[in-house]
C-alpha positions, -999 to +999 in steps of 0.1 A: +000+000+000+012+035-007+020+054+025+001+085+034+020+118+029+032+130+063+027+166+074+064+172+072+065+161+035+035+182+028+052+212+043+083+205+023+063+202-009+044+234-001+077+252+005+092+240-028+060+250-047+061+285-032+098+290-038+095+279-075+065+302-080+083+331-063+114+325-084+092+325-116+077+358-103+111+374-099+118+365-135+085+380-147+091+412-127+128+417-134+119+425-170+097+454-159+124+481-163+134+470-197+100+460-211+082+491-199+112+514-205+094+534-233+065+541-210+087+549-181+109+573-201+078+591-213+063+594-178+095+609-163+110+626-195+143+608-192+171+606-218+192+575-224+219+584-199+192+589-172+176+557-182+210+540-178+212+555-143+177+541-136+189+506-146+220+513-125+199+520-094+178+489-100+208+466-103+228+483-075+198+475-053+200+440-065+237+438-056+229+452-022+202+426-018+227+398-024+247+411+006+216+416+027+205+380+023+217+368+057+204+352+088+175+329+087+168+325+050+131+319+054+127+354+070+151+368+044+127+356+017+098+373+034+118+405+038+128+404+001+092+399-012+079+427+010+106+451-003+099+441-039+062+448-035+070+482-019+094+491-047+070+482-075+042+501-058+064+532-054+071+532-092+035+540-098+036+569-073+071+583-078+081+616-092+110+619-116+135+621-088+117+595-067+118+570-095+155+563-088+148+556-051+119+533-061+141+514-085+168+510-058+142+496-034+127+474-061+161+460-070+171+454-034+139+434-028+145+412-059+181+408-049+173+396-014+145+373-028+165+357-056+197+352-035+178+338-005+158+314-026+190+302-043+208+297-010+177+280+005+176+254-023+214+251-025+214+241+012+184+218+009+198+199-021+236+199-019+240+166-037+224+180-069+233+216-065+242+224-102+210+207-113+189+226-088+204+259-098+197+251-134+161+241-125+156+273-105+169+295-133+148+276-159+117+284-138+130+320-136+133+320-174+097+309-178+087+339-158+110+362-179+095+348-212+059+354-199+067+388-184+070+410-216+037+398-231+018+402-198+033+436-191+028+451-226-007+438-231-016+448-196-004+484-202-022+485-236-055+472-221-055+490-188-026+513-179+009+513-164-003+519-128-027+489-128+001+466-140+025+478-113-001+475-085-010+440-097+026+429-096+030+445-061+000+426-048+014+393-061+046+397-041+026+407-010+006+375-014+039+355-017+052+371+015+020+361+034+023+325+023+060+324+030+054+335+066+031+305+071+051+279+050+088+285+052+100+289+089+094+252+096+114+242+064+146+262+072+176+242+059+207+238+080+237+260+073+265+243+054+294+228+072+319+255+082+346+232+069+335+237+033+365+251+014+352+285+005+336+291+039+371+297+053+389+304+021+407+337+016+398+359-013+431+351-029+421+314-030+387+320-045+380+307-081+385+341-097+385+329-133+350+315-128+339+346-107+351+369-134+326+353-158+297+360-135+293+398-140+297+393-177+270+367-178+246+387-157+256+420-174+248+406-208+215+392-196+205+425-180+220+448-207+203+432-237+171+425-218+170+461-206+176+479-239+160+455-265+125+469-263+137+505-267+161+495-295+133+477-314+110+507-311+136+531-322+142+510-353+106+516-363+090+484-351+054+484-340+042+469-306+037+434-320+072+433-336+088+447-304+070+422-283+082+394-306+118+405-305+119+408-267+101+374-263+126+358-287+154+368-264+138+354-233+125+324-252+161+316-263+172+319-227+144+296-216+151+270-243+188+268-234+180+263-197+154+237-206+181+217-224+205+223-196+181+209-171+180+175-188+193+150-162+231+147-166+234+173-193+249+201-172+276+178-157+284+161-190+287+192-212+301+218-188+332+225-210+312+226-242+286+249-227+311+273-213+328+276-247+299+275-271+275+299-253+297+331-257+300+323-294+262+323-298+261+356-279+286+372-302+267+360-333+233+371-319+245+406-308+263+411-341+232+402-360+212+427-339+236+455-348+244+448-384+208+441-396+190+464-373+163+474-399+154+438-407+127+426-382+134+389-389+171+393-384+167+413-352+144+386-338+169+359-348+197+378-332+177+382-300+170+344-300+207+336-305+217+360-278+192+344-254+204+309-263+239+319-256+235+337-223+209+314-208+231+285-196+260+305-183+249+320-150+233+289-135+262+267-146+288+291-131+267+296-100+265+259-093+302+254-099+311+282-075+286+271-048+300+236-050+331+251-033+310+270-007+290+302-003+319+326+004+297+352+020+275+355-011+305+367-032+291+351-064+258+369-060+275+402-054+296+397-086+264+390-105+249+422-092+279+442-102+276+430-138+238+436-139+242+472-127+272+482-147+265+471-183+230+486-187+244+519-173+274+520-196+252+511-225+229+541-218+258+565-212+275+555-245+242+557-264+234+592-250+270+605-258+269+592-293+233+597-300+229+561-312+216+531-292+231+509-319+266+522-309+256+517-272+249+481-278+284+475-290+293+472-253+274+439-250+292+427-281+325+435-265+314+418-233+305+387-253+340+386-268+356+390-233+334+361-221+345+339-249+382+345-240+376+339-203+356+307-211+386+292-229+408+299-199+382+287-174+376+254-192+414+248-192+414+254-154+385+229-149+404+203-169+435+208-148+415+205-116+399+172-127+433+158-137+448+167-103+418+151-086+421+119-107+458+116-099 
C-alpha cells in the first residue's frame, strides 16, 4: 500500500512550490524596467543616460540585496518579497527624482529574494546543486518569457499603474504565504569546513567569478535595452514584443536543455565555450541588420540561447566550493548594474543606441576569451583530482 503523505512532507512540498512560484515571479518582474522602458521614459521625461542611471539604481539595489540576504533564509525571503512589493508600488507613485529611489528599493527586494531562494535550495539539495540551480533558473526564465507579453498587453489594455499594482499585490501574497510555510522548512547552514567558507579571497576561483558579472551583465543589458532598441528601429508593438520574447525564449530553451538530467555535468566544458560564441553571433546580428525585423528577432533568439546556460552553470560550480559570503551573487549584481548603465551612457553620448549596444558585443567577446581559460582550469583540476 502507498504510504500517506506526512505533514512534514506536505510542508516541504508546499515550501518547494512556493519557492518555485516566487522565483518565476522574480523572472517576470525583473523585466519590468526594460520592457516598460518606453512608457517609463515618457512618464518621467528621461534621456538615455538617465535611463541607464535608472537601470544602475535597479541593479545596484539587486547587488545590495545579495549582501543583505543573511540570517534565517526563510525570513530573508519574506523580507525580500515585501521590499519588492513596496518598490514596485512606489514606481506608480514616484516623481521623476523618486523614480531612482523606487528602482533602488525594487532591485534590493528582488536581490534579497533571488539570493535567499537560491541559497535556500542550495542548502536543501547539496547533492544535486548544479542541477537545482539550473532548475531554478529555468523556472526564472519561464517567468521572464511570460513577463513582456503580460506587461505590454496589460499596459495596452488598462494602464501602467494597474500593471504595477497587480505585480506588487502578487509579491505581498507570496510574503504572506511564506510566513506560514517557510520557517518550519529552514535548511541547515553548510558545514563550516567547506573550502570557500574559510577560504581567503586570494584562493577564490577568480576565473569563474570573473565570468559571472559578464553573464549577468549581458542578460541584464540586452534584456533592458532590447524593447527601446526595437521601437527606435521603427518596429510596432507586435514586432517589439516578438523581439523581446525571442530573447527570453532563447534563454528559456537553453536552460530547458541544460536541465535535462546529466546534461549540465556532462557538457560543462562545451557549454562554457559555445555559449559566448552564440552571444557574439546574436549581438552582431542585432547591430548589423537592425532594420530587418526577422534578423533582429533571430539575433535576439541567438543571444538568449547563448547567455541562458552561463549564470546557473557558473553559479552551481562556485557554490559547490562554498557560499563565500555570497560573493558570487555580489559579482552577478555588479555586472547587472554596470553594463546597462554604460550602454545608456554610450548611447546618449553618441546619439545612437546601436553604438551603445556594441558594449554587450565587447562583453561577449571577453566572455569567450575567459571561457577558454576557465575550461582549461577545470580540466587541470579534474586531472589533479584523478591523480
